[in-house]
LUMBA-179153 format. One record per residue (C-alpha): y negated, x, z; residue in three letters. Coordinates in Angstrom, 1 decimal. Each point is the difference from the previous one (the first is absolute). Last residue first. Layout:
[[Y,X,Z],ALA]
...
This chain:
[[27.0,6.1,47.5],UNK]
[[1.1,3.3,0.6],UNK]
[[0.7,2.1,-2.8],UNK]
[[2.6,2.8,0.2],UNK]
[[-0.6,3.5,-1.4],UNK]
[[1.8,1.2,-3.1],UNK]
[[1.1,3.0,-0.5],UNK]
[[2.7,-0.6,2.4],UNK]
[[1.9,-1.0,-3.0],UNK]
[[2.5,-3.2,0.3],UNK]
[[3.3,0.2,-2.0],UNK]
[[1.3,-3.3,-0.6],UNK]
[[3.8,-0.3,0.6],UNK]
[[1.8,-3.7,-0.2],UNK]
[[-1.4,-1.3,-3.2],UNK]
[[1.0,3.7,-1.5],UNK]
[[-2.4,3.1,-0.4],UNK]
[[1.3,3.1,-2.0],UNK]
[[-1.7,2.6,1.3],UNK]
[[-1.8,2.5,-2.0],UNK]
[[-3.8,-0.5,0.4],UNK]
[[1.0,-0.6,4.1],UNK]
[[1.2,2.9,0.2],UNK]
[[-2.8,1.7,-1.9],UNK]
[[-2.3,-1.5,2.1],UNK]
[[1.8,1.2,2.9],UNK]
[[-0.3,3.7,-1.1],UNK]
[[-3.7,-0.7,-1.1],UNK]
[[-0.4,-1.3,3.7],UNK]
[[1.7,3.3,1.3],UNK]
[[-2.0,2.2,-2.0],UNK]
[[-3.1,-1.8,1.5],UNK]
[[0.8,0.3,3.2],UNK]
[[0.8,4.1,0.1],UNK]
[[-3.4,0.4,-2.1],UNK]
[[-1.7,-1.7,2.9],UNK]
[[-1.6,-3.7,0.1],UNK]
[[-3.0,-1.0,0.6],UNK]
[[-1.5,0.4,-3.8],UNK]
[[2.8,-2.6,-0.7],UNK]
[[-1.4,-3.0,2.1],UNK]
[[2.9,-2.5,0.0],UNK]
[[0.7,-2.4,-3.0],UNK]
[[-1.9,-3.4,-0.2],UNK]
[[2.3,-3.1,-1.6],UNK]
[[-2.4,-2.5,-1.6],UNK]
[[1.2,-3.8,-0.9],UNK]
[[2.0,-1.2,3.0],UNK]
[[-2.5,1.7,2.7],UNK]
[[-2.8,-2.0,-2.3],UNK]
[[1.9,-3.1,0.3],UNK]
[[0.8,0.3,3.9],UNK]
[[-3.6,1.1,0.7],UNK]
[[-1.7,-3.0,-2.2],UNK]
[[2.0,-2.6,1.9],UNK]
[[-2.8,-2.0,0.4],UNK]
[[-1.7,0.1,-3.6],UNK]
[[-2.7,2.2,-1.0],UNK]
[[0.8,3.5,-0.6],UNK]
[[3.4,0.8,-0.7],UNK]
[[0.8,-3.3,-1.6],UNK]
[[-3.0,-1.4,-1.5],UNK]
[[-1.0,4.2,-1.2],UNK]
[[3.6,-0.5,-1.7],UNK]
[[-0.7,-3.5,-1.4],UNK]
[[-3.1,1.1,-1.9],UNK]
[[1.1,3.3,-1.6],UNK]
[[3.3,-2.3,-0.9],UNK]
[[-2.4,-2.4,-1.9],UNK]
[[-1.8,3.1,-1.6],UNK]
[[3.4,1.1,-1.3],UNK]
[[0.3,-3.2,-1.5],UNK]
[[-3.4,0.6,-2.2],UNK]
[[1.6,2.5,-1.7],UNK]
[[1.7,-2.5,-1.8],UNK]
[[-3.0,-1.1,-2.0],UNK]
[[-0.5,3.5,-1.3],UNK]
[[3.6,0.1,-1.0],UNK]
[[0.1,-3.3,-1.2],UNK]
[[-3.3,0.4,-2.0],UNK]
[[1.2,3.5,-1.8],UNK]
[[3.3,-2.2,-1.0],UNK]
[[-2.5,-2.7,-1.6],UNK]
[[-1.7,2.6,-1.4],UNK]
[[3.2,2.0,-1.5],UNK]
[[1.5,-3.1,-1.2],UNK]
[[-3.0,-0.7,-2.4],UNK]
[[-1.0,-3.7,-0.8],UNK]
[[-2.9,0.2,-2.7],UNK]
[[-4.3,-0.5,0.8],UNK]
[[-3.3,-0.6,-1.3],UNK]
[[-2.7,1.1,2.5],UNK]
[[-4.0,-1.0,-0.3],UNK]
[[-2.8,1.9,-1.6],UNK]
[[-1.9,0.5,-3.6],UNK]
[[-3.6,0.7,0.3],UNK]
[[-2.1,-1.4,-2.6],UNK]
[[-4.2,1.6,0.4],UNK]
[[-2.8,-2.3,-0.8],UNK]
[[-3.7,1.1,0.1],UNK]
[[-2.5,-2.9,0.2],UNK]
[[-3.1,1.4,-1.8],UNK]
[[-2.7,2.3,0.9],UNK]
[[-1.2,1.4,-3.6],UNK]
[[-3.1,2.7,-0.7],UNK]
[[-0.3,-0.1,-3.9],UNK]
[[-1.8,2.6,-1.2],UNK]
[[-1.9,0.2,-3.3],UNK]
[[-0.5,3.3,-1.7],UNK]
[[-3.1,2.2,-1.9],UNK]
[[-0.2,3.2,-0.9],UNK]
[[3.6,0.9,-1.1],UNK]
[[-0.2,0.1,-3.4],UNK]
[[2.5,-2.9,-1.0],UNK]
[[-1.0,-2.2,2.6],UNK]
[[1.5,-0.6,3.4],UNK]
[[1.7,-2.8,1.5],UNK]
[[1.2,0.4,3.6],UNK]
[[2.2,-2.3,2.4],UNK]
[[-0.4,0.9,3.8],UNK]
[[2.7,-1.2,2.4],UNK]
[[-0.4,-1.5,3.4],UNK]
[[2.2,-2.2,2.5],UNK]
[[-0.7,-0.3,3.6],UNK]
[[2.3,0.7,3.0],UNK]
[[-0.7,-0.7,3.9],UNK]
[[3.2,-1.7,0.1],UNK]
[[2.3,-0.5,-2.6],UNK]
[[0.7,-3.4,-0.9],UNK]
[[3.5,-1.5,-0.4],UNK]
[[1.6,-2.1,-2.0],UNK]
[[3.8,-1.1,-0.1],UNK]
[[2.5,-0.9,-2.6],UNK]
[[3.8,-0.9,1.0],UNK]
[[2.9,0.5,-1.9],UNK]
[[3.3,-1.3,-0.7],UNK]
[[3.5,1.1,-0.6],UNK]
[[2.9,-2.1,0.0],UNK]
[[3.4,2.0,-0.5],UNK]
[[0.3,0.8,3.5],UNK]
[[1.1,-3.1,0.8],UNK]
[[-0.3,0.3,4.1],UNK]
[[-3.6,-1.1,-0.1],UNK]
[[-3.2,1.4,0.7],UNK]
[[1.4,3.3,-0.7],UNK]
[[-0.5,0.6,-4.3],UNK]
[[-3.4,0.8,0.7],UNK]
[[-3.2,1.0,-2.2],UNK]
[[-3.6,0.4,1.5],UNK]
[[-2.8,0.2,-2.2],UNK]
[[-3.3,1.3,1.8],UNK]
[[-3.2,-0.3,-2.0],UNK]
[[-3.0,2.6,1.9],UNK]
[[-3.3,-0.8,0.0],UNK]
[[-2.8,1.9,-0.5],UNK]
[[-3.5,-1.4,0.7],UNK]
[[-3.2,0.2,-2.1],UNK]
[[-4.1,0.6,1.3],UNK]
[[-1.3,-2.4,-1.5],UNK]
[[2.4,-2.9,0.0],UNK]
[[0.8,1.2,3.3],UNK]
[[-3.5,-0.6,1.3],UNK]
[[-2.6,2.0,0.7],UNK]
[[-2.4,1.3,2.9],UNK]
[[3.4,0.5,2.2],UNK]
[[0.8,2.7,-1.6],UNK]
[[3.9,1.5,-0.3],UNK]
[[2.2,-3.5,1.2],UNK]
[[-2.3,-1.6,-2.4],UNK]
[[-1.6,-3.1,1.7],UNK]
[[1.7,-3.6,-1.5],UNK]
[[-0.9,-1.2,-3.8],UNK]
[[3.2,1.4,-1.9],UNK]
[[1.7,-2.1,2.9],UNK]
[[3.6,1.6,1.5],UNK]
[[3.1,-1.4,1.6],UNK]
[[2.2,1.9,-2.1],UNK]
[[1.8,-3.2,-1.6],UNK]
[[-3.5,-1.4,-0.6],UNK]
[[-1.1,3.3,-1.9],UNK]
[[3.1,-0.3,-1.9],UNK]
[[-0.4,-3.6,-0.8],UNK]
[[-3.8,0.5,-1.1],UNK]
[[1.4,2.8,-2.5],UNK]
[[2.1,-2.7,-1.7],UNK]
[[3.7,0.9,0.0],UNK]
[[2.5,0.1,-2.5],UNK]
[[3.5,0.9,0.8],UNK]
[[1.7,0.5,-3.3],UNK]
[[2.9,-3.1,-1.5],UNK]
[[3.7,-0.6,-0.4],UNK]
[[0.7,-0.8,3.8],UNK]
[[-2.9,-1.4,1.8],UNK]
[[-0.9,2.8,2.8],UNK]
[[-3.9,-0.4,0.1],UNK]
[[-2.2,-2.1,-2.1],UNK]
[[-3.6,-0.5,0.1],UNK]
[[-1.8,-2.0,-3.3],UNK]
[[0.9,-2.3,2.1],UNK]
[[0.0,-1.0,3.1],UNK]
[[1.9,2.3,2.7],UNK]
[[1.3,-1.0,3.5],UNK]
[[-0.7,3.2,2.2],UNK]
[[3.5,0.4,2.3],UNK]
[[-1.6,0.9,3.4],UNK]
[[0.6,4.1,1.0],UNK]
[[-3.6,0.0,2.2],UNK]
[[-1.8,1.8,-3.1],UNK]
[[1.0,-2.5,-2.5],UNK]
[[3.6,-0.1,-1.6],UNK]
[[1.1,0.2,-3.7],UNK]
[[3.5,-1.2,-0.9],UNK]
[[2.7,1.7,-1.9],UNK]
[[3.5,-1.2,-2.8],UNK]
[[1.8,2.3,-1.8],UNK]
[[-0.1,1.0,-3.6],UNK]
[[-3.6,0.1,-0.9],UNK]
[[-0.7,2.6,2.7],UNK]
[[2.3,2.6,-1.5],UNK]
[[3.4,1.8,1.1],UNK]
[[1.8,2.2,1.5],UNK]
[[3.0,0.7,2.4],UNK]
[[2.5,3.2,0.2],UNK]
[[-0.3,0.0,4.0],UNK]
[[-1.0,3.9,-0.4],UNK]
[[-1.9,-0.7,-3.4],UNK]
[[-2.8,-2.7,1.1],UNK]
[[-1.5,-1.0,-2.6],UNK]
[[-3.0,-2.6,-0.4],UNK]
[[-2.9,-1.6,-2.9],UNK]
[[-3.0,-1.6,0.4],UNK]
[[-1.8,-1.8,-2.5],UNK]
[[-3.3,-1.3,2.0],UNK]
[[-2.6,-1.6,-2.1],UNK]
[[-3.5,-0.7,1.7],UNK]
[[-2.2,-2.5,-0.6],UNK]
[[-3.9,0.0,-0.2],UNK]
[[-1.1,-3.2,1.9],UNK]
[[-1.4,2.0,2.6],UNK]
[[-2.3,1.7,-2.3],UNK]
[[-2.4,-3.1,-0.6],UNK]
[[-2.7,2.1,-0.9],UNK]
[[0.1,3.7,-0.1],UNK]
[[-3.0,1.2,2.1],UNK]
[[-2.8,2.1,-1.6],UNK]
[[-2.1,2.9,0.6],UNK]
[[-2.7,1.5,-2.4],UNK]
[[-1.3,3.8,0.6],UNK]
[[-2.5,1.5,-2.9],UNK]
[[-0.9,3.6,-0.2],UNK]
[[2.0,2.2,2.3],UNK]
[[-0.5,3.7,-1.0],UNK]
[[2.9,2.2,-1.1],UNK]
[[0.1,3.6,1.0],UNK]
[[-1.0,3.1,-1.3],UNK]
[[0.2,2.6,2.6],UNK]
[[1.1,2.8,-2.0],UNK]
[[-0.5,-0.6,-3.8],UNK]
[[2.9,-0.4,-2.2],UNK]
[[0.1,-3.7,1.0],UNK]
[[-3.0,-0.8,-1.9],UNK]
[[-3.7,-0.2,0.8],UNK]
[[-3.3,-2.0,-0.3],UNK]
[[1.0,-2.9,2.3],UNK]
[[3.8,-0.4,-0.3],UNK]
[[0.5,-3.9,0.2],UNK]
[[1.9,-2.6,2.1],UNK]
[[0.6,-4.1,-0.4],UNK]
[[1.3,-1.2,3.0],UNK]
[[2.6,-3.1,0.4],UNK]
[[0.9,-1.2,3.5],UNK]
[[3.0,-2.3,-0.3],UNK]
[[1.5,-2.3,2.4],UNK]
[[3.3,-1.8,0.3],UNK]
[[2.0,2.3,-2.1],UNK]
[[3.8,-0.3,-0.1],UNK]
[[2.0,3.3,0.7],UNK]
[[3.7,-0.4,-0.8],UNK]
[[2.7,1.8,1.2],UNK]
[[3.8,1.1,0.0],UNK]
[[-0.8,2.1,-2.9],UNK]
[[-3.9,-0.3,-0.8],UNK]
[[-0.1,-0.8,-4.0],UNK]
[[-3.7,-1.0,-0.1],UNK]
[[-2.6,1.9,2.6],UNK]
[[-1.6,-2.5,-0.1],UNK]
[[0.4,-3.7,-0.1],UNK]
[[-2.8,-2.5,-1.0],UNK]
[[-0.9,1.1,-2.7],UNK]
[[3.4,-0.5,-1.8],UNK]
[[0.9,-3.0,1.9],UNK]
[[-3.4,-1.9,-1.0],UNK]
[[-3.6,0.4,1.2],UNK]
[[-2.4,-3.0,0.4],UNK]
[[-2.8,1.5,2.2],UNK]
[[-1.5,-0.9,3.3],UNK]
[[-3.6,0.9,1.5],UNK]
[[0.2,1.2,3.2],UNK]
[[-0.2,-1.7,3.6],UNK]
[[-1.5,1.8,3.1],UNK]
[[2.4,-0.4,3.2],UNK]
[[-0.4,-2.4,2.9],UNK]
[[2.9,-2.7,-1.2],UNK]
[[-2.1,-0.2,-3.2],UNK]
[[-3.2,1.2,-0.9],UNK]
[[-2.2,-0.5,-2.8],UNK]
[[1.5,-3.1,-1.5],UNK]
[[2.3,-1.3,-2.9],UNK]
[[-0.7,1.8,-3.1],UNK]
[[-0.4,3.3,2.7],UNK]
[[3.5,-0.8,0.1],UNK]
[[1.9,-0.2,3.3],UNK]
[[0.0,-3.7,0.2],UNK]
[[2.3,-0.6,-3.2],UNK]
[[-1.6,-3.1,-1.6],UNK]
[[-3.0,1.2,-1.7],UNK]
[[2.6,2.5,-1.6],UNK]
[[1.8,-2.4,-1.5],UNK]
[[3.6,-0.3,0.7],UNK]
[[2.2,1.8,-2.8],UNK]
[[2.8,-1.3,-2.1],UNK]
[[3.0,1.2,-1.2],UNK]
[[0.0,2.7,2.8],UNK]
[[-0.1,3.4,-1.0],UNK]
[[3.5,2.1,-0.1],UNK]
[[1.0,3.1,1.5],UNK]
[[3.5,2.1,-0.3],UNK]
[[2.0,2.1,2.8],UNK]
[[3.7,1.6,-0.6],UNK]
[[1.6,0.7,3.1],UNK]
[[2.7,2.6,0.6],UNK]
[[3.1,0.7,1.9],UNK]
[[1.5,1.1,3.2],UNK]
[[2.6,-1.5,2.1],UNK]
[[0.1,0.0,4.0],UNK]
[[3.9,0.9,0.7],UNK]
[[1.9,-1.4,1.9],UNK]
[[4.0,0.5,1.0],UNK]
[[1.5,-3.4,1.8],UNK]
[[2.1,0.1,2.8],UNK]
[[-2.8,-0.4,2.7],UNK]
[[-0.6,-3.9,-1.8],UNK]
[[-2.7,-0.8,3.2],UNK]
[[1.4,-3.1,0.4],UNK]
[[4.0,0.8,-0.7],UNK]
[[0.1,3.8,1.0],UNK]
[[-2.6,0.5,2.9],UNK]
[[-0.5,-3.3,1.3],UNK]
[[3.5,-1.9,-0.5],UNK]
[[2.3,3.0,-0.2],UNK]
[[-1.6,2.5,2.3],UNK]
[[-1.9,-2.1,2.3],UNK]
[[3.0,-2.0,0.9],UNK]
[[2.0,3.3,0.7],UNK]
[[-2.5,0.9,1.8],UNK]
[[0.1,-3.0,2.3],UNK]
[[3.4,-0.4,0.5],UNK]
[[0.0,4.1,1.1],UNK]
[[-2.6,-0.9,2.5],UNK]
[[1.8,-2.9,1.3],UNK]
[[3.3,1.8,0.4],UNK]
[[-2.0,2.5,2.5],UNK]
[[-1.7,-2.7,2.2],UNK]
[[3.3,-2.0,0.0],UNK]
[[2.2,3.1,0.7],UNK]
[[-2.6,1.1,2.8],UNK]
[[0.2,-3.4,1.9],UNK]
[[3.9,-0.3,-0.4],UNK]
[[0.5,3.6,1.7],UNK]
[[3.4,1.5,-1.2],UNK]
[[-1.0,3.6,-0.7],UNK]
[[1.5,2.1,-2.5],UNK]
[[-1.0,3.6,0.3],UNK]
[[0.5,1.9,-3.4],UNK]
[[1.1,3.3,-0.7],UNK]
[[-1.1,1.4,-3.5],UNK]
[[2.0,1.8,-2.2],UNK]
[[1.2,3.4,-1.3],UNK]
[[2.8,-0.1,-2.3],UNK]
[[2.2,3.2,0.0],UNK]
[[0.7,1.9,-3.6],UNK]
[[-1.5,2.5,1.1],UNK]
[[1.7,0.4,3.2],UNK]
[[3.2,0.2,-2.2],UNK]
[[-1.4,3.0,-1.9],UNK]
[[-1.2,1.7,3.0],UNK]
[[3.5,0.0,1.5],UNK]
[[1.1,0.9,-3.6],UNK]
[[-2.4,3.3,0.4],UNK]
[[1.1,0.6,3.3],UNK]
[[3.4,0.5,-1.2],UNK]
[[-0.4,1.5,-2.6],UNK]
[[-2.0,2.9,1.8],UNK]
[[2.9,-0.1,2.8],UNK]
[[2.4,0.8,-3.2],UNK]
[[-2.0,2.8,-1.1],UNK]
[[-0.1,1.8,3.5],UNK]
[[3.4,-0.5,0.4],UNK]
[[1.2,1.6,-3.3],UNK]
[[-2.4,2.8,0.4],UNK]
């Protein structure tokens, strides 16, 4: 009983000592100048790529976040209108313009041109209104199949709508990086559909410290590359002025355009949504519901979208960049290994040094397997000295 307990303790001690051993990978050093040059060239290029391109130029040490925020828009009529006789799309000027029929122009202010009012992060500016007066013919709405009947329909364009100015008051917040602000506190610019910075003339203002962004509707259309008197995307028989369009106003924030993260700027760009038009109906009903007036409005629907990236230094992001980047070093080793063992003239020698092949265990008898197992155990338990190094019959010799 005592001997058995001692044997168990001895076995447990041996197992514990084996557990404390450290396993590592054997490396074969091939002294070949060509391979060394190729390998170190790969390594140097990878290190330069990580340090210069990814980290310094790409600023991969930053934790980035797309900001959220809000955009308030308001509309204002121009100080002076152009006479309808000078506006080519007005019936007062001519019957047709650009191949489409003209309609009589009316001078509406910002209150009548804007519908619906108070739209969050957006605005709908009417360019064409078709008003239809309707009545109930000898019935009321408590009766089945009692519908309104059209009486008089009038269509008109809003005169000089391109001169109406849109005020943009935008704020942003990126909680993960702790950055917030207002458009009046930072610099900005507006670009056209090709990405070129637009030079603005009064009353247009963008990115001037201490003031709101103010853009005429015509400038917004120019930035989007849109002509209201061109063919509608949804109906080739009418113009965009008649049918309406949808334009995204994209405000992109950034503090990564320089290495000073305290400098924040924004860029305004406009993009028309292909294949979309805008329409909304505005009803006016009398007290007894016997008559109503319906304004069928088409126009320019502006929708603001805040985007971009704001960042701050983050050590964990930098560490992840280093780890993922240096993983490319392993790829360089694979490439050099393929060159050494598959392509170069000495490939058979290098393959023999790198790979060790065992005998076919399926062809060995039980006695031979037992003998090999005993031999392996002896090798593992042998103390190797510089003058005596064990060799195993498990490995077949590699002939170059």
